C-alpha positions as CSV (number, residue, x, y, z in Angstrom):
1,M,93.5,147.0,155.6
2,E,96.4,144.2,156.7
3,Y,99.7,145.3,155.0
4,P,100.3,143.4,152.2
5,L,102.3,140.3,152.9
6,G,104.9,137.9,150.7
7,K,103.6,134.1,150.5
8,A,106.2,131.7,149.1
9,K,109.8,131.0,150.0
10,F,112.0,133.5,152.3
11,F,109.5,136.1,151.9
12,K,106.4,133.9,153.9
13,G,105.5,136.5,155.9
14,Q,107.5,139.4,154.8
15,P,106.4,142.8,154.8
16,L,105.7,144.0,150.5
17,I,107.9,147.1,148.9
18,L,105.9,149.5,147.6
19,L,106.5,150.1,144.0
20,A,104.3,152.5,143.0
21,Q,100.7,153.5,143.8
22,L,97.9,155.7,140.8
23,N,96.6,158.4,142.0
24,F,93.5,157.8,138.6
25,E,91.9,161.0,140.8
26,K,94.7,163.3,139.3
27,L,95.5,161.6,136.1
28,P,94.6,162.9,133.1
29,H,91.7,160.4,131.7
30,I,92.7,157.3,129.6
31,P,90.4,155.0,128.7
32,D,89.2,151.3,130.4
33,F,90.9,152.5,133.2
34,P,89.7,153.9,136.5
35,T,88.2,157.9,137.3
36,K,89.3,157.4,141.1
37,G,90.8,155.5,143.1
38,I,94.4,154.6,144.0
39,L,96.5,151.2,142.0
40,Q,98.9,150.3,144.2
41,F,102.3,148.2,143.4
42,F,103.3,145.8,145.7
43,I,106.7,143.8,144.9
44,A,109.3,141.7,147.3
45,A,112.9,142.2,147.5
46,D,114.1,139.0,146.8
47,D,116.3,138.0,143.9
48,L,113.2,138.2,141.2
49,Y,112.5,141.2,142.7
50,G,108.7,139.4,143.7
51,M,108.0,137.7,140.3
52,T,107.7,134.2,139.9
53,A,110.3,131.7,138.3
54,D,107.2,129.6,137.0
55,Y,106.6,130.2,133.8
56,G,102.9,131.3,132.1
57,E,100.1,131.2,134.1
58,G,102.7,131.1,137.4
59,F,103.1,135.4,136.6
60,T,99.6,135.9,137.6
61,R,99.9,134.5,141.2
62,Q,100.8,137.2,143.4
63,D,102.7,135.0,146.0
64,N,105.5,137.7,146.0
65,F,104.4,140.9,145.0
66,R,100.7,142.4,145.0
67,V,98.1,144.8,143.5
68,I,96.0,146.9,144.9
69,Y,92.8,149.3,144.5
70,H,91.1,151.5,146.6
71,E,88.1,152.9,144.9
72,N,87.7,155.9,147.8
73,I,90.5,157.7,149.3
74,I,91.3,157.8,152.9
75,T,92.5,161.3,153.7
76,D,91.7,161.3,157.5
77,E,95.0,159.9,158.4
78,S,93.7,159.1,161.7
79,Q,92.8,156.0,159.7
80,L,95.2,155.2,157.7
81,L,99.3,153.8,158.6
82,S,101.3,155.9,160.0
83,S,105.3,155.3,158.5
84,D,106.5,154.0,162.0
85,E,103.3,151.3,162.0
86,I,104.0,149.9,158.2
87,P,106.3,146.7,159.3
88,R,109.5,146.1,157.8
89,Y,111.4,143.4,156.0
90,S,113.8,141.9,158.6
91,G,116.2,139.7,156.3
92,D,119.2,140.1,155.5
93,E,119.5,140.1,151.4
94,R,117.5,143.1,150.3
95,Y,117.2,143.4,146.0
96,L,115.1,146.0,145.3
97,P,115.3,147.9,141.4
98,F,114.8,150.9,143.2
99,E,116.6,153.2,146.8
100,G,114.6,156.8,147.8
101,E,110.8,157.3,146.4
102,F,110.4,159.2,143.3
103,L,107.4,161.5,141.4
104,L,105.5,159.6,138.4
105,K,104.7,163.0,137.1
106,A,101.9,162.4,134.0
107,E,102.0,164.0,131.0
108,E,98.6,164.3,128.6
109,P,97.5,160.8,127.1
110,V,99.1,160.1,123.7
111,M,98.6,158.2,120.8
112,M,101.6,155.0,120.8
113,N,103.1,152.9,118.3
114,A,102.8,149.1,118.7
115,T,106.2,148.1,119.6
116,M,107.9,145.1,118.2
117,W,108.7,143.5,121.8
118,D,104.3,143.0,121.5
119,Y,103.5,139.4,120.9
120,R,101.2,140.4,118.6
121,F,103.3,142.9,116.5
122,G,104.8,140.0,114.3
123,D,101.4,139.2,112.7
124,A,100.4,142.2,112.7
125,F,103.3,143.7,110.6
126,V,103.8,141.1,108.5
127,S,100.3,140.9,107.5
128,A,100.3,145.3,106.5
129,Y,103.7,144.4,105.1
130,N,102.2,141.7,102.1
131,E,99.6,144.7,101.0
132,F,102.1,146.5,99.2
133,A,105.2,144.4,99.6
134,D,106.4,143.0,96.2
135,E,107.7,140.0,97.9
136,P,105.6,138.2,100.7
137,L,107.3,137.7,103.8
138,E,106.1,134.5,106.0
139,D,107.3,135.1,109.2
140,F,108.5,138.5,110.7
141,W,111.8,137.1,111.7
142,D,112.5,137.1,107.4
143,L,112.6,140.8,107.4
144,D,116.1,142.8,106.4
145,D,118.0,143.7,109.0
146,D,118.3,147.6,108.1
147,I,113.9,147.8,108.1
148,A,114.3,146.0,111.3
149,D,116.3,148.1,112.9
150,E,114.2,151.3,111.3
151,L,111.3,149.7,113.3
152,Y,113.1,149.6,117.0
153,V,114.9,153.1,115.8
154,M,111.0,154.3,115.8
155,T,109.7,153.1,119.6
156,D,109.6,156.2,121.8
157,F,111.4,155.1,125.6
158,P,109.1,156.5,127.8
159,D,110.1,155.7,131.6
160,A,106.6,154.7,132.8
161,I,103.8,153.6,130.8
162,I,100.2,153.4,131.4
163,G,98.0,152.0,128.8
164,G,99.7,151.8,125.7
165,Y,102.4,148.9,124.7
166,P,105.4,147.2,126.8
167,I,108.6,147.1,126.6
168,F,110.4,144.2,126.7
169,T,113.6,143.2,127.2
170,Q,113.6,140.1,126.0
171,D,110.2,138.2,124.9
172,D,107.2,139.3,126.0
173,P,105.7,136.6,128.6
174,R,101.9,136.4,127.0
175,V,102.6,133.8,123.6
176,R,101.6,131.3,126.1
177,E,98.4,131.0,124.8
178,E,97.1,131.0,128.7
179,I,97.9,134.2,130.1
180,A,97.0,135.7,126.5
181,D,95.0,137.1,127.3
182,C,96.2,139.8,129.6
183,D,96.3,142.0,126.5
184,T,96.7,145.5,128.5
185,L,99.2,146.6,129.6
186,L,98.5,148.5,133.1
187,F,101.5,149.8,134.4
188,E,105.5,149.8,132.9
189,L,108.4,150.9,135.0
190,D,111.6,151.2,132.6
191,S,115.5,151.2,134.5
192,V,115.7,155.1,134.4
193,Y,119.1,156.9,136.2
194,K,119.3,160.1,136.1
195,A,122.0,161.5,138.5
196,D,121.4,165.3,137.9
197,R,118.2,164.4,139.5
198,G,119.3,162.0,141.7
199,I,117.2,159.1,140.1
200,D,118.6,156.1,140.3
201,I,115.6,152.7,139.1
202,M,117.5,150.0,137.7
203,W,116.2,146.8,136.9
204,G,118.6,143.9,136.6
205,D,121.3,144.8,134.1
206,S,119.0,147.1,132.4
207,G,115.3,145.6,132.2
208,T,111.8,146.7,132.9
209,G,108.8,145.8,135.2
210,T,105.5,145.8,133.6
211,F,102.2,144.9,134.9
212,L,99.4,143.5,132.2
213,I,95.7,143.0,132.7
214,P,93.1,141.7,130.7
215,R,90.9,144.8,129.7
216,D,87.8,143.7,131.0
217,R,89.1,142.6,133.7
218,L,90.7,146.6,134.3
219,K,87.4,147.8,133.4
220,A,85.5,145.5,135.9
221,L,88.0,147.3,138.4
222,D,89.3,143.9,138.9
223,F,92.6,143.3,139.8
224,S,93.3,139.4,140.2
225,R,94.5,139.2,137.1
226,V,97.5,140.9,136.7
227,I,100.5,139.6,134.9
228,Y,103.8,140.4,136.7
229,N,107.2,140.4,134.7
230,Y,110.6,141.6,134.9
231,D,112.8,141.1,132.7
232,C,116.4,142.5,131.9
233,S,118.7,142.5,129.1
């Protein structure tokens, strides 16, 4: 295949950078996710890490990021590009959330609590809360701070997530109706710093990089409509 290149602004025609790849033949199975093949995530080394500045539907436009699925894994290395043949970015400035290479090691799947950053959480919480509360809430943001703080403390913060619920440092972009159909967390990589293991992944100021997809597209192995969102605190 042709190596993925950027399509917009100063990264147009420049080779994208491999952020992560998931080999589903080696991962514990999650319902509706592939059971075979490799899924690759490429981003641009620009000041937005390949994310578009066009809020809303623009987040799905794979100009300076790319999500590529290989249903059949090629093991004959003679058919693959060698490290010397992979094109390199030729620009002066290079922005990436990481340096080096790291191995993602999967744990067995567990049920994950919904996070308060998910765009559906507020309405779902208010509905459940009002079934038991003496004084019903009209809006999630009317919740007492001490209860909201408890919800925050209850959230687990994995280094990376497949499936489950996203953890944003700002707002869930799916509050925009035109992209609310991207209801499934495909992959999220958090900022991780572990000096003793040589791991330094930093999305801006301790942010996250998140990829979201409609579940029906995921089940159909169609990765042409994916939200890519990077945010930081």
